[in-house]
C-alpha positions in Angstrom: 0.0 0.0 0.0 1.7 3.2 -1.2 1.8 6.6 0.3 -0.4 7.9 -2.6 -3.1 5.4 -1.7 -3.1 6.5 1.9 -3.6 10.1 0.7 -6.6 8.9 -1.3 -8.0 7.1 1.7 -7.7 10.2 3.7 -9.8 12.1 1.2 -12.5 9.4 1.5 -12.4 9.5 5.3 -12.9 13.3 5.2 -16.1 12.7 3.2 -17.1 10.1 5.8 -16.7 12.5 8.7 -18.6 15.2 6.9 -21.4 12.8 5.9 -21.7 11.6 9.5 -21.8 15.1 11.0 -24.5 16.2 8.5 -26.6 13.1 9.1 -26.4 13.6 12.9 -27.4 17.2 12.6 -30.3 16.3 10.3 -31.4 13.6 12.8 -31.2 15.8 15.8 -33.2 18.6 14.2 -35.8 16.1 13.0 -36.1 14.5 16.4 -36.6 17.9 18.1 -39.3 18.7 15.5 -41.2 15.5 16.0 -40.9 15.7 19.8 -42.1 19.3 19.8 -45.1 18.4 17.6 -45.9 15.4 19.9 -45.7 17.6 23.0 -48.0 20.2 21.5 -50.6 17.8 20.1 -50.7 15.6 23.2 -50.9 18.5 25.6 -53.8 20.0 23.6 -55.5 16.7 23.6 -55.3 16.4 27.3 -56.6 19.9 27.8 -59.5 19.3 25.4 -60.5 15.7 26.4 -59.3 15.6 30.0 -57.5 12.2 29.5 -57.8 9.8 32.3 -54.9 7.8 33.8 -54.9 5.3 31.0 -55.0 8.0 28.3 -52.2 9.9 29.9 -50.0 6.8 30.1 -50.7 6.1 26.4 -49.9 9.7 25.6 -46.6 9.5 27.6 -45.7 6.3 25.8 -46.3 7.9 22.4 -44.2 11.0 23.4 -41.2 9.2 24.9 -41.5 6.5 22.2 -41.2 9.2 19.5 -38.2 10.7 21.3 -36.4 7.3 21.6 -37.2 6.5 18.0 -35.9 9.9 16.9 -32.7 9.5 18.8 -32.1 6.1 17.2 -32.9 7.0 13.6 -31.5 10.5 14.0 -28.1 10.9 15.7 -27.4 7.4 16.9 -27.7 5.3 13.7 -25.5 7.5 11.6 -22.9 7.6 14.4 -22.6 3.8 14.5 -22.9 3.3 10.7 -20.1 1.1 9.3 -20.2 2.0 5.6 -16.9 1.1 3.8 -14.6 3.3 1.8 -16.2 2.2 -1.5 -19.6 3.5 -0.3 -18.3 7.0 0.2 -16.3 6.9 -3.0 -19.4 5.8 -4.9 -21.3 8.6 -3.2 -18.8 11.2 -4.4 -19.0 9.8 -7.9 -22.8 10.0 -7.9 -23.0 13.5 -6.5 -19.9 14.8 -8.5 -20.1 13.4 -12.1 -17.0 15.3 -13.1 -14.9 12.7 -11.3 -15.7 10.2 -14.1 -15.2 7.1 -11.9 -11.5 8.0 -11.4 -11.8 8.1 -7.6 -13.5 4.8 -7.1 -11.2 3.0 -9.7 -8.1 4.3 -7.9 -9.5 3.3 -4.5 -10.3 -0.3 -5.6 -7.1 -0.9 -7.6 -4.8 0.8 -5.1 -5.7 -1.6 -2.2 -4.3 -4.6 -4.1 -1.0 -5.8 -2.5 0.5 -7.5 -5.5 -0.6 -5.8 -8.6 0.6 -7.3 -12.0 1.1 -3.7 -13.2 2.2 -1.6 -10.2 3.3 1.5 -12.3 -0.1 1.6 -14.0 -1.8 1.3 -10.6 0.3 4.2 -9.2 -0.7 6.3 -12.1 -4.4 5.6 -11.6 -4.1 6.3 -7.9 -2.3 9.6 -8.6 -5.0 10.5 -11.1 -7.7 9.7 -8.5 -5.9 11.9 -5.9 -5.9 14.8 -8.4 -9.6 14.2 -9.2 -10.5 14.3 -5.5 -8.5 17.4 -4.8 -10.2 19.2 -7.7 -13.7 19.0 -6.2 -15.4 20.3 -3.0 -16.0 17.3 -0.6 -18.9 19.0 1.0 -20.9 18.9 -2.2 -20.8 15.1 -2.0 -22.8 15.0 1.3 -25.1 17.9 0.7 -28.8 17.6 0.1 -32.2 19.0 1.0 -32.6 17.0 4.2 -31.0 19.6 6.5 -33.0 22.5 5.1 -36.2 20.5 5.1 -35.8 19.4 8.8 -34.9 22.9 9.8 -38.1 24.2 8.3 -40.0 21.5 10.0 -38.5 22.4 13.4 -39.3 26.1 12.8 -42.9 25.2 12.1 -43.2 22.9 15.2 -41.7 25.7 17.4 -44.1 28.2 15.9 -47.1 26.0 16.5 -46.0 25.3 20.1 -45.4 29.0 20.8 -48.9 29.8 19.5 -50.6 27.1 21.5 -48.8 27.7 24.8 -49.3 31.5 24.6 -53.0 30.9 24.0 -53.4 28.2 26.7 -51.5 30.2 29.3 -51.2 28.4 32.7 -53.4 25.6 31.4 -50.7 24.6 28.9 -48.1 24.1 31.7 -50.4 22.0 33.8 -51.4 19.7 31.1 -47.8 19.4 29.8 -46.8 18.1 33.3 -49.7 15.7 33.3 -48.4 14.2 30.1 -44.8 14.1 31.1 -45.6 12.6 34.6 -48.6 10.3 34.0 -48.2 8.6 37.4 -48.6 11.8 39.3 -52.0 12.6 40.6 -52.3 16.1 39.0 -55.9 17.3 38.4 -56.8 19.0 35.1 -56.3 22.8 35.0 -59.3 24.9 35.8 -59.6 28.6 36.5 -61.6 27.8 39.5 -60.3 25.1 41.9 -62.7 23.3 44.2 -61.8 21.4 47.4 -64.7 19.4 49.0 -64.9 17.7 52.4 -67.3 15.6 54.5 -68.2 16.4 58.1 -68.0 14.6 60.5 -66.2 12.2 58.2 -66.4 9.7 55.3 -68.0 6.9 57.5 -71.3 7.4 59.3 -73.9 5.5 61.2 -77.2 5.1 59.3 -79.6 8.0 59.9 -76.8 10.4 60.9 -76.6 13.9 59.4 -73.9 14.7 56.9 -72.5 18.1 55.9 -70.7 18.5 52.6 -68.4 21.6 52.4 -66.7 23.1 49.4 -64.0 25.8 49.2 -63.1 27.5 45.9 -60.0 29.4 44.9 -58.9 31.1 41.8 -61.6 32.7 39.7 -64.6 33.6 42.0 -67.9 31.9 41.5 -71.4 32.7 42.8 -72.8 29.1 43.0 -71.7 25.6 43.5 -73.5 22.3 42.7 -73.4 19.1 44.7 -73.6 15.9 42.6 -74.1 12.5 44.2 -74.9 9.0 43.3 -76.6 6.6 45.7 -76.1 2.8 46.1 -78.8 2.3 43.4 -76.6 4.3 41.0 -79.2 7.1 40.8 -77.6 10.5 40.2 -78.9 13.7 41.7 -77.8 17.4 41.8 -78.6 20.2 44.2 -77.3 23.7 44.7 -75.2 24.4 47.8 -75.7 27.2 50.2 -73.1 30.0 50.4 -71.0 29.9 53.5 -67.8 31.9 54.2 -66.3 33.8 51.3 -65.5 31.3 48.6 -67.2 28.5 50.6 -70.4 26.5 50.2 -72.1 23.8 52.2 -75.1 21.4 52.1 -76.4 19.2 54.9 -78.2 15.9 54.6 -80.5 15.5 57.7 -80.3 11.7 57.7 -78.2 9.6 55.4 -79.5 6.1 54.7 -77.0 4.6 52.4 -73.5 4.9 50.7 -72.9 7.9 48.5 -70.4 9.0 45.9 -70.2 12.8 45.7 -68.3 15.6 44.0 -68.8 19.4 43.7 -68.6 21.6 40.6 -68.2 25.4 40.6 -67.5 27.4 37.5 -65.2 25.2 35.4 -63.8 23.5 38.4 -64.6 20.1 39.8 -63.6 18.5 43.1 -62.2 15.1 43.7 -64.6 12.3 44.0 -65.6 11.6 47.7 -67.0 8.3 48.9 -69.2 8.1 52.0 -69.7 4.7 53.7 -72.8 4.3 55.8 -72.7 1.7 58.6 -76.3 0.3 58.9 -77.9 0.4 62.4 -78.4 -3.1 64.0 -81.9 -4.5 63.4 -83.7 -7.8 63.5 -84.6 -8.9 60.0 -86.6 -12.1 60.9 -87.8 -14.1 63.9 -89.0 -17.7 64.2 -90.0 -19.8 67.2 -89.9 -23.6 67.7 -92.2 -25.1 70.2 -91.2 -28.3 72.0 -94.4 -29.6 73.8 -94.4 -31.5 77.1 -94.5 -35.3 76.9 -98.0 -35.6 78.2 -99.3 -33.7 75.1 -97.8 -36.2 72.7 -97.5 -33.3 70.2 -94.6 -33.1 67.7 -92.2 -30.2 67.7 -93.6 -27.2 65.7 -91.9 -24.2 64.1 -93.6 -20.9 63.4 -92.0 -18.6 60.9 -92.5 -15.7 60.6 -93.0 -15.1 64.3 -94.9 -12.0 65.5 -93.4 -12.0 69.1 -96.3 -13.6 71.0 -95.8 -17.1 72.5 -98.7 -19.5 72.6 -98.4 -23.0 74.1 -99.4 -25.5 76.7 -98.0 -25.3 80.2 -94.5 -26.7 80.3 -93.8 -26.1 76.6 -90.3 -25.0 75.7 -90.0 -22.2 73.1 -86.8 -21.7 71.2 -86.8 -18.2 69.5 -84.4 -17.7 66.6 -83.6 -14.1 65.4 -81.7 -13.1 62.3 -79.9 -9.8 62.5 -78.5 -7.7 59.7 -75.0 -7.6 61.2 -73.0 -9.3 64.0 -73.8 -8.1 67.5 -72.0 -8.3 70.8 -75.1 -8.8 72.8 -78.9 -9.2 72.2 -81.6 -9.6 74.8 -85.4 -10.1 74.5 -87.6 -7.8 76.7 -90.5 -10.0 77.9 -93.8 -8.7 79.1 -93.5 -7.7 82.7 -90.1 -6.2 82.2 -88.0 -9.4 82.3 -85.1 -9.8 79.9 -83.9 -13.1 78.3 -80.4 -13.0 76.9 -79.9 -14.6 73.4 -76.9 -16.7 72.6 -75.4 -16.8 69.2 -76.0 -20.0 67.2 -73.4 -21.7 65.1 -74.7 -19.8 62.1 -74.3 -16.5 64.0 -78.1 -16.3 64.5 -79.0 -15.3 68.1 -81.4 -17.7 69.9 -83.3 -17.6 73.1 -85.2 -20.3 75.1 -88.4 -19.7 77.0 -90.6 -22.1 79.0 -94.3 -21.1 78.8 -96.6 -21.1 81.7 -100.4 -21.2 81.8 -100.6 -17.7 80.4 -99.3 -16.7 77.0 -96.4 -14.2 77.3 -95.3 -11.8 74.6 -91.9 -10.5 73.5 -91.3 -6.8 73.7 -88.6 -4.9 71.8 -85.2 -6.6 71.5 -82.2 -4.8 73.0 -78.7 -5.1 71.7 -75.3 -4.4 73.2 -75.1 -1.1 71.5 -78.1 0.2 73.4 -80.5 0.2 70.4 -83.9 -1.4 70.4 -86.1 -2.8 67.6 -89.4 -4.5 67.0 -92.1 -4.2 64.3 -92.9 -0.5 63.8 -90.2 0.7 66.2 -87.4 3.1 65.4 -83.7 2.9 66.4 -82.2 5.4 68.7 -78.6 6.0 69.5 -77.5 5.7 73.1 -75.9 8.6 74.9 -72.1 8.5 74.8 -70.4 6.7 77.7 -68.0 8.6 79.9 
């Protein structure tokens, strides 16, 4: 390999470096243009459609996927390309027809170690060097790609500038929602609403509930309370103004679970869930009579049971009660003021035994360990707090 051939290879390597630098620049500009367009479009979509968590994750995947793809096909792939010297010699011959194949002929013939005509090869190599020095290498790697990508980036930047100037603070909020889909960031609104439940998000059935709402940002004159009950029936009611920027609404007696939120202006509060703990009550009663031996009567069960015992003297009555929830204690208030404690059965149904006398006793309201009473037509009452 002669010194002349090494000079020829250096000319080709110069073209290689210029080609790589230009392709990297084109790729970076194209990647920035695509990323800017994706940011603008996805941010505007989130602002217009209020994308949920799944939508924001998909948007984030599209955004970061486009960035990664742009990095690979833009600056990375040209940087790791392994094109040979013949590729760049052919590129110069294609872009610069004045070379007349002299450069590529000299490159291919000059690399031979044992040429049958060394002087001819040296002459061809020298001619190839002169041909390479007579042209501008930059023309071999030029093209419309750099200009086209620059115009595309300018257009993407202009579109982004117009959108974010128009959107104002909303653009920044929705951009962060797209960039950080896992963060719990509410959509931008000019009016921000914060709602709360008093005394809390878990109540005893029949208790009162107050829903409060506080607004910040753009002032509003009214707020609406929306709720859905356990039967999935939706309702809406206006809230009463409270302190400046505040609103409230009171439910006198809540009977079931609720899902609530408050709207005011263009703002909407987070979804609140109320869990109502039902008061203890007896859902069904049954009695089983075991008659005395002298009557020769079989055992008899009466269900439903109205609370009045009827039987021969010496009859045993086993009363079974089914409650709506587990109870610590349950007692039957008998006529005359006596109480009979009920014991839980294996199936968690309280039972009580009673032996009848000559008269027919009746069962009064049942009392539970929480201090509440129940019977047909009665109402529950909460006990006073213990000290």
